[in-house]
Each structure stands twice: as C-alpha cells, then as structure tokens.
N, C-alpha and C positions, 0 to 999 in steps of 0.2 A: 666454641664457634673458633674457626679462625677467619681472618676473614683476607683474602690476597686482593693485592693493588695487579693495575695494570702496571709490568714492569714492561720498562723497552723494547725488551727482548718478545714478549710475549704479544703487547701492543704492532711490533713487526713481524711476528706472527698472522698476528690474527690480518692483517693489511696481504699479506700472501696469500693465506688462503681464503679470502674474500675476492679478492684479482683473480683465482682459479675456479671465480665461479659455486665453491663450497657455500652450500645453506647456514644458516644462523643455529641451526640442530648440527649441525658437521662440525662446525667448528671448534661448539662448544665442547662436541667429544674430543674434541682433538685436541684440545687444545688441556681441557682436564678443568675440572673444580672451577668448571665455571655455568651459569645458565645461559640457556636458547637467549633469555630477555637482553642478560648482560651484553652479550655478544652485539644485542640488538643496539642498545642502546650504546654502547661504545662506538660502535660503525656511525650509529647516527651522528653523536659528538666528535667523531673523528672526520665527518662528512664524506663518509665513503658509502653512498647510499646510492650512488647514480653510475653503476654500473651496466653493463650491455644488456640484454635478454640474450636467451639465448633462441635460436633460429627454432626451434620447434614452439616456442611461446607466444613468439613476433608472431604466426601465421594463423590467422583466424580462424576458427574453426567451426566446422557444419553445424547448424542443431538438426535436432535430433526432430522429424517429422511428426506431430500431435495428432491424435485423430480427432476430428472431432467431435467436438462437445454441445450435448442438448443444450442451446441457450435461449433464452424466452425474448423474441425482440419487443420494445414498452416503448409507449413514444416520450419522450421530457416534458411535464407540464412547464407552461410557457405562463410568468407572471403577469398580471393585470399590466403592471407596470410597463412594461418591453410591447403595448400594444401597435404603436406606428413600425417597433421594427418586426412584428411579426408579419402584420399589413404589407410590407416591405417586402417582405422575402413571401408573400400570398401561406405563410402559416396559420392553419387552421387552430385558434384560442381552444385551451380545454378550460375547466371550471375549476378558479383558484381552490388549490386543496385548503386552506383555510376554511372559505366559506362551504367546501363540501364537510368538511368535521364539525361543522357549526348546525347540519342538517340530517345527521346520523337523526333516525328518527329510534322513539324515546326503546322502542318495544327490542331495534336490536341490538343498545346499546349494552355491553356486558360488563362483570366487573370480574378480577383476577381469578375466582373459581370457579366462574362457570364457564372459562375459555377450556374450547378441548381443539382438534384436530381440523375439525370442520370453519372453523370460526377465525373471522380476521383478530389479528392483535395486535393490532395496529395501536397505541397509549394515545388519546385526549385528554388537553388540558394535563395541569399542574398535579404530579402525584400526591402532595399533600392535602387537596382539598377535596372533598366531600361531594366538591362533582364531578370529579375523574371517572374516567370509564375509558373502553377498550371499543373498538367499532365494532364487532360483531357481525360483518357481514360474513359471507359464504367463503373460505378462503377457496384458491385456487388448487389444484391439484401437489402434492409435497412443498407448496408455499405457505409460511406460514400469517400471507395479505390477501385482501381480497385483491379486485382488476384493479383498482382506481390506486392502493396503498403500495403495489407490486409497481405500481410508474413510477412512483415518487422515489423508493428503497433501491429499486435495482435500473440502475442507470448507468448506461456502457462507461468505462473509465474515457472514453474520445470521446463523449460526448461533456463529460464536466469537464475533460482538460482546454475543448475546441472554445477558442476567441468568434467572437463573432465576425464576417467577413465583412473584412472594408468593402466599404463603395467604391465604385467604379467610376473615374475620371473622364 
C-alpha cells in the first residue's frame, strides 16, 4: 500500500478545483489516488470551506403539496398540578391518567397473551411485578389503545412543544 502525501503541487491543484466549484468527489477523481473524504479533510484543514454557493442552490425550493391525511384530534390531558392555570384559561380538566389507571376494572385487565386487535394495549404497572397488566378496554378502530390512552399516546407535536402563554400585562 502506498501512502501519498499532499505535495505543494497537489494542494495548489486542490485549491484551484475547490474554488472552481467542483465537488469533493470530482476533485478526488481529478487528483487521482485520493478519496473524497481525504479531499474533504484537507479542505477543512486548509480552511477552504467557505466558498460561495451556486445560485441554483441559494434559491429556496417550493415544497410539494401533501394530500390531507386523516388525523384523529385528541385533547391533551391536563395534570392536577395545573389546576390554577387551567382555571385561568377556562380549560376543562380531564381525569388524571394515573388515577384512571388505578381504577381499571379487574374484569377488563388483560395479560400479554390475552391481548387482541380489539383490546387496549396500554401497559399498566411495572412489567417485572406480578401486578402488571394491560388496560384491555375497547380499542379504537385501527389503533392499539382505547380513547383515554389514545389521548395520552397521540399528542400533536405542536401541543408538545407549545409553551404556556404569557399573561397579558
């Protein structure tokens, strides 16, 4: 295996090709016996990375219109710790999911082997405990969870990222 070093001539040729706008792959092919990654590394070490972008790449591209997808809107549960905030914004509180999990009827609780497409697959408790079970409620069509657990599991990204509104002064 021969190891090529970056001679002064090769570095000058690299600089010219880089300024001419060639890609790292094209420069590697032009120089010969050097990889694309070696070219990128040398360009970085030489500080050549700040070349102007071509006009075609500088223009923003139009996004393709996506067809409307069927999405189920579910309300976001509000914890009891936010009661004052909920009252200030007149939001209706929903039951605490932890409290709901504790009142799943014994007849509805299922083991892993008892689950099917029509039952809620929401896990409750510690899987290593003998008390562990699945909700077992009636699952929504084409979803693995009942209505209550779907509201917890499927929250729109905008709701998860939304900061609480600042009070008006």
